[in-house]
FIKOLZA-1660 file (N, C-alpha, C; in steps of 0.1 Angstrom, whole numbers, plus 5000, padded with zeros to 4 digits):
% residues 71
   i   px   py   pz ch aa at
   1 1102 6572 2745  A  M  N
   1 1109 6580 2734  A  M CA
   1 1106 6594 2736  A  M  C
   2 1116 6603 2736  A  K  N
   2 1113 6617 2738  A  K CA
   2 1118 6624 2725  A  K  C
   3 1112 6637 2722  A  E  N
   3 1115 6643 2710  A  E CA
   3 1119 6658 2716  A  E  C
   4 1131 6661 2712  A  Y  N
   4 1137 6674 2715  A  Y CA
   4 1140 6683 2704  A  Y  C
   5 1136 6696 2705  A  L  N
   5 1139 6705 2695  A  L CA
   5 1153 6709 2694  A  L  C
   6 1158 6708 2682  A  V  N
   6 1172 6711 2678  A  V CA
   6 1172 6724 2670  A  V  C
   7 1181 6733 2673  A  I  N
   7 1183 6744 2665  A  I CA
   7 1197 6743 2656  A  I  C
   8 1195 6745 2643  A  F  N
   8 1207 6743 2635  A  F CA
   8 1210 6757 2628  A  F  C
   9 1223 6761 2629  A  E  N
   9 1227 6774 2625  A  E CA
   9 1239 6771 2615  A  E  C
  10 1242 6780 2604  A  W  N
  10 1253 6780 2598  A  W CA
  10 1263 6788 2605  A  W  C
  11 1275 6782 2606  A  A  N
  11 1286 6790 2614  A  A CA
  11 1296 6795 2606  A  A  C
  12 1294 6797 2593  A  G  N
  12 1305 6802 2584  A  G CA
  12 1313 6793 2577  A  G  C
  13 1316 6782 2583  A  S  N
  13 1324 6772 2575  A  S CA
  13 1318 6758 2578  A  S  C
  14 1309 6756 2587  A  N  N
  14 1301 6745 2589  A  N CA
  14 1288 6748 2597  A  N  C
  15 1282 6738 2600  A  Y  N
  15 1268 6739 2606  A  Y CA
  15 1270 6735 2622  A  Y  C
  16 1262 6742 2631  A  S  N
  16 1263 6738 2645  A  S CA
  16 1248 6736 2650  A  S  C
  17 1246 6728 2659  A  A  N
  17 1233 6725 2665  A  A CA
  17 1234 6725 2680  A  A  C
  18 1222 6729 2685  A  Y  N
  18 1221 6729 2701  A  Y CA
  18 1207 6726 2705  A  Y  C
  19 1206 6721 2716  A  V  N
  19 1194 6715 2722  A  V CA
  19 1189 6723 2733  A  V  C
  20 1180 6733 2731  A  P  N
  20 1176 6742 2742  A  P CA
  20 1172 6735 2756  A  P  C
  21 1167 6723 2755  A  D  N
  21 1162 6717 2767  A  D CA
  21 1173 6709 2773  A  D  C
  22 1185 6708 2767  A  L  N
  22 1196 6701 2774  A  L CA
  22 1208 6710 2774  A  L  C
  23 1208 6717 2784  A  P  N
  23 1221 6727 2784  A  P CA
  23 1234 6722 2781  A  P  C
  24 1242 6728 2771  A  G  N
  24 1255 6723 2768  A  G CA
  24 1256 6712 2758  A  G  C
  25 1243 6708 2753  A  C  N
  25 1243 6696 2744  A  C CA
  25 1244 6703 2730  A  C  C
  26 1256 6702 2725  A  I  N
  26 1259 6708 2712  A  I CA
  26 1265 6699 2702  A  I  C
  27 1266 6702 2689  A  S  N
  27 1274 6694 2680  A  S CA
  27 1276 6703 2667  A  S  C
  28 1284 6698 2658  A  T  N
  28 1287 6704 2646  A  T CA
  28 1288 6694 2634  A  T  C
  29 1288 6699 2622  A  G  N
  29 1291 6690 2611  A  G CA
  29 1293 6698 2597  A  G  C
  30 1298 6692 2588  A  K  N
  30 1301 6700 2575  A  K CA
  30 1287 6702 2567  A  K  C
  31 1277 6694 2569  A  T  N
  31 1265 6694 2562  A  T CA
  31 1253 6693 2572  A  T  C
  32 1241 6697 2569  A  I  N
  32 1231 6696 2578  A  I CA
  32 1228 6681 2582  A  I  C
  33 1230 6672 2572  A  E  N
  33 1227 6659 2575  A  E CA
  33 1238 6654 2585  A  E  C
  34 1250 6657 2584  A  E  N
  34 1260 6652 2592  A  E CA
  34 1258 6658 2607  A  E  C
  35 1254 6671 2606  A  T  N
  35 1253 6677 2619  A  T CA
  35 1239 6669 2626  A  T  C
  36 1229 6667 2619  A  E  N
  36 1218 6660 2624  A  E CA
  36 1222 6647 2631  A  E  C
  37 1230 6639 2624  A  L  N
  37 1235 6626 2628  A  L CA
  37 1243 6628 2643  A  L  C
  38 1252 6638 2641  A  N  N
  38 1261 6642 2652  A  N CA
  38 1253 6645 2665  A  N  C
  39 1243 6655 2663  A  V  N
  39 1236 6661 2674  A  V CA
  39 1227 6648 2680  A  V  C
  40 1221 6640 2671  A  K  N
  40 1214 6628 2677  A  K CA
  40 1223 6620 2687  A  K  C
  41 1235 6618 2681  A  E  N
  41 1245 6609 2691  A  E CA
  41 1247 6618 2703  A  E  C
  42 1250 6631 2701  A  A  N
  42 1252 6639 2714  A  A CA
  42 1240 6638 2724  A  A  C
  43 1228 6639 2718  A  I  N
  43 1217 6638 2728  A  I CA
  43 1217 6625 2735  A  I  C
  44 1219 6614 2728  A  E  N
  44 1219 6600 2734  A  E CA
  44 1230 6599 2744  A  E  C
  45 1243 6604 2742  A  L  N
  45 1253 6604 2752  A  L CA
  45 1250 6614 2763  A  L  C
  46 1245 6625 2761  A  Y  N
  46 1240 6634 2771  A  Y CA
  46 1230 6627 2781  A  Y  C
  47 1220 6620 2775  A  I  N
  47 1210 6614 2784  A  I CA
  47 1216 6602 2792  A  I  C
  48 1223 6595 2784  A  D  N
  48 1231 6584 2791  A  D CA
  48 1239 6589 2803  A  D  C
  49 1246 6598 2802  A  T  N
  49 1254 6604 2812  A  T CA
  49 1244 6609 2824  A  T  C
  50 1234 6615 2821  A  L  N
  50 1226 6620 2832  A  L CA
  50 1220 6607 2840  A  L  C
  51 1217 6597 2833  A  K  N
  51 1212 6584 2839  A  K CA
  51 1222 6577 2846  A  K  C
  52 1235 6577 2842  A  E  N
  52 1247 6572 2850  A  E CA
  52 1249 6579 2863  A  E  C
  53 1247 6593 2861  A  D  N
  53 1249 6601 2873  A  D CA
  53 1238 6602 2882  A  D  C
  54 1227 6594 2879  A  G  N
  54 1216 6594 2888  A  G CA
  54 1206 6607 2887  A  G  C
  55 1208 6613 2876  A  Q  N
  55 1200 6626 2875  A  Q CA
  55 1188 6624 2866  A  Q  C
  56 1178 6632 2868  A  L  N
  56 1166 6631 2860  A  L CA
  56 1168 6637 2845  A  L  C
  57 1162 6631 2836  A  V  N
  57 1164 6634 2822  A  V CA
  57 1152 6645 2821  A  V  C
  58 1156 6658 2816  A  P  N
  58 1147 6667 2814  A  P CA
  58 1136 6664 2803  A  P  C
  59 1124 6667 2806  A  E  N
  59 1112 6666 2795  A  E CA
  59 1114 6676 2786  A  E  C
  60 1111 6674 2773  A  P  N
  60 1111 6683 2763  A  P CA
  60 1101 6693 2766  A  P  C
  61 1105 6706 2765  A  T  N
  61 1094 6718 2768  A  T CA
  61 1094 6728 2756  A  T  C
  62 1106 6728 2749  A  V  N
  62 1107 6738 2739  A  V CA
  62 1101 6735 2726  A  V  C
  63 1093 6743 2720  A  R  N
  63 1087 6739 2707  A  R CA
  63 1091 6750 2697  A  R  C
  64 1089 6746 2685  A  G  N
  64 1093 6757 2674  A  G CA
  64 1085 6755 2662  A  G  C
  65 1084 6766 2655  A  K  N
  65 1076 6765 2642  A  K CA
  65 1081 6777 2633  A  K  C
  66 1082 6774 2621  A  A  N
  66 1086 6784 2612  A  A CA
  66 1074 6793 2608  A  A  C
  67 1076 6806 2609  A  I  N
  67 1066 6816 2605  A  I CA
  67 1069 6822 2593  A  I  C
  68 1061 6823 2583  A  S  N
  68 1064 6830 2570  A  S CA
  68 1059 6844 2571  A  S  C
  69 1067 6854 2567  A  V  N
  69 1063 6867 2566  A  V CA
  69 1069 6874 2553  A  V  C
  70 1063 6884 2548  A  A  N
  70 1069 6891 2537  A  A CA
  70 1082 6899 2541  A  A  C
  71 1091 6897 2533  A  A  N
  71 1104 6905 2537  A  A CA
  71 1110 6911 2526  A  A  C
% end
């Protein structure tokens, strides 16, 4: 099992998500929860396609952490 960082963004009328370690792996949804389900499916399909094409599955390398600051 691998764990990839997913970035979620509000896109004005829906949410979008992308996976920095998997170029082009993106998804959208009306809510964060829907977007999370959709991007999980996108990651699984992305990895399945890589395997079918005989390509290596990238190791997760990107990490994230929220940092609190006074604003």
